[in-house]
C-alpha positions, 0 to 999 in steps of 0.5 A: 499499500502506498503512503498516503500524503496529506496536503496542508494549505496554510500560510501561517508558519505557527499553524504549520508547526502546530499541525505537524506537532498534532500529527506527530502526537496523534501518531500520524506518520503520513508525508505532509506536503505544505503549500504556503498559498493557494497558488502553490496548492494548485501547482502541487495538485496540477503539477504546474509551476515548481511542481511541473513534472510531478506524477499527478496519479499520486494524489493526496489522501486529504487536503487540509485547506485554510481559507485565508491565503495569499495569492489565491484564497482557499475558497477559490482553491476549493472551487478549482479542485472540484472543477477538475475531473482529476481532483474533484474526488479528493477529500477537502477538509476546510481547517480555518479560524473563520467562524463566518457562517458565509464561509462555511456555507460557501465551503460546503456549497463548493464541495468541501467535505468537512469544515473545522474551526481550528481550536485555540487550545492545543489539546483540542487541536491534537484531538481534532487532528487525530480524528481527522487522521483516523477517518480520512487516512484509515477508515475512508475508502476513496474512489479510484483515481481517474487517469 
């Protein structure tokens, strides 16, 4: 079984470090690819820019997507993921500090699989990441990748 990559789309270095610590603490050893803005996330997913030539048949098991991103915002990234046949079935978990009802409604309308507000407390965050890992990386059976 191939290793299942997690794509974390997050521009805040503290939140990246916090997510890494939470994954480690939850015994989730999957490779973590970090995209620091929406453009980099799309480059990774579609093998363009700095990721040109990447094998797109190796898809992330899950995308953890912040909404407030430089260059291209998270909702636009989600919209582009869902618009392309190659990526539309990749699970996307919106992981954000936004508690705006409109952000949540839009994320679900665009095809987000889950919407989680980042807990401020580290222990709560570790627990949330642990549940995410268990569900999306162990229990969930994704559809076969389209080539």
